[in-house]
N, C-alpha and C positions, 0 to 999 in steps of 0.2 A: 746551649739553652738548658739542657737537662741538668748540667752541672750547676748552673745558676739557680735553678729551682731547688735542687737538693741543698746547695749551700744556704739559700734563703730559709729553707725549712729547718736546717740545722741551727741557724741563727735564732729562729723563732723558738726552738726547743731550749736553747741555752740562754736566751735573753733574760728569762726570769731570775737566773742565778745572780745574786748580788744586788737585786733591786729590792727596795722596801716594799712592804705589802700595799702601801698607798699608791705607789707607782704601778704596781701590778694590777690593782683594782681599776685604775684609770684606763689601762690598756685593754681591759676585758669587756668593755662596753662600747657599743656602737653609739655614735652621736644621736641625740634625739631630734628627729625631723619635725619641723614646725607644721608641715602640711598634712601630717597624719593625726587624726583626732586622738585625744588622750585615751579613751577607752580601747581604741584599736591598738595603740602602742602597748597598753597593758596586756591585752590578749596575745599580741605577737610575742612579747617578752616571756609570757608564761609558756607559750608553745615552743619557744626557742631554747629554753633552759637546758633540757637534756641534749638537744642537738649540739649546743656549744661544747658540752663536756665530751660528747662522742667525737666531734671534730678534733678536739685537743688530743684525745687518745689516738685518733687516726694519724695525725701529724707525727706523733712519736713513733707509732708502729711503722709508718712508711720510712722514716729516717733510719730506724733500726732494722729495717727489712724483715720485720716480724710478720711473715705471710699469714699464719693462722689468725693473728689479731687483725690484720688488714681485712681479711675476708669477712670476719665477724662484724667488725665495725662498719665497713663499707656496706655490707648487707643490711645492717640495722638502719643505716641512713637511707638506703634505697627503699626498704620495705616499711619502716615504722616512723621515721622522723620527717614526714612531710608536713609542712606548716599547716596545710589545709585540714589535716586530721586532728581531731580534738578528743577522740575517745567517746564522744557523744554521738547518739544517733543523728543521721543526716538532717532530719527535720528539726533537731534541737540546736543545730549550729547557727551561730550568729553570722550574718553576712559581714565581711570585713571590707571596708572601703580602702582597698589597696590599689596601687597602680596596675593597669591592665596587663603589663608585661609579667607580673608575678607568677601566674599559673604556668606560663611557658618556661620560666626559669626553674620552677619547682620540678617540672618534667625533665628538664636538662640535668638537674642535680640528681634525680633518681636514676636516670639512664647512665650518667657518668659514674655514679657509685656502683651500679651493677657491673659496669665494665671493669672497674678497679677490683671489685670482689672476684670477678672471673679471672682476671690476670693473676691475682694472688693464688687462687685455687689451682690454676693450670701451671703455675711455676714458670711463667714467662720470664724473660731476662729482666734484669734490674732497670734497663733503659725503658722498656715497655711499661714497667710498673710506674716509673717516674712520669712518663708521658700521660698515662691514664690518671695519675694523681694530679698532674698539672691541669688536665681537662676538668677534673672535679673542682679544684680550687678556683678555676676561672668562673664556674657557676656561682661560687660564694661571692666573689667580688661583684659580679654582675647583679646578683640578687640584692646585695647590700646597696649597690649604687641605685638600683631602681627604688628601693625603699627610701633611701635618703634624698634622692633628687627627682624622683618621678612625682606625678600628681595622682592622688587617689581617685579611683572611679567607684562610684556607689554600685552596690549589687553584691550578690553572693560570691564567695570565693570558692573555687573548686569546680569539678566537672559538672 
């Protein structure tokens, strides 16, 4: 399983080579869900911009076993790139009508990123690094699935 994850990641890193920029742009976006209101989709996209770039860098760092970069990028994801954070004071945050599973997935993402950063810092073996990265990426898939297929629940997002 670890080999399959690492081969898949290598494929993702090498896939853009030889593709046109139009093909690449199409693969860089999540499908637009009809059940999420347009203003919410716009806000989510704004909050996800940096997160997507960080995840791309993290995939490369893991495939290349660049532990200092893994530690830095995973730490950034755990501490800074939580969708609920907007940089605005809490009272100025707009409630986002997102599926109710979203906050739990955000917590799982943060915890998995912290575990990955710790594994990179402690110098655990490559297998453990791959397992922790696989746990992190499973939160990505689950969160995207909730966003695309879940139903929004009105109310504020976050703690």
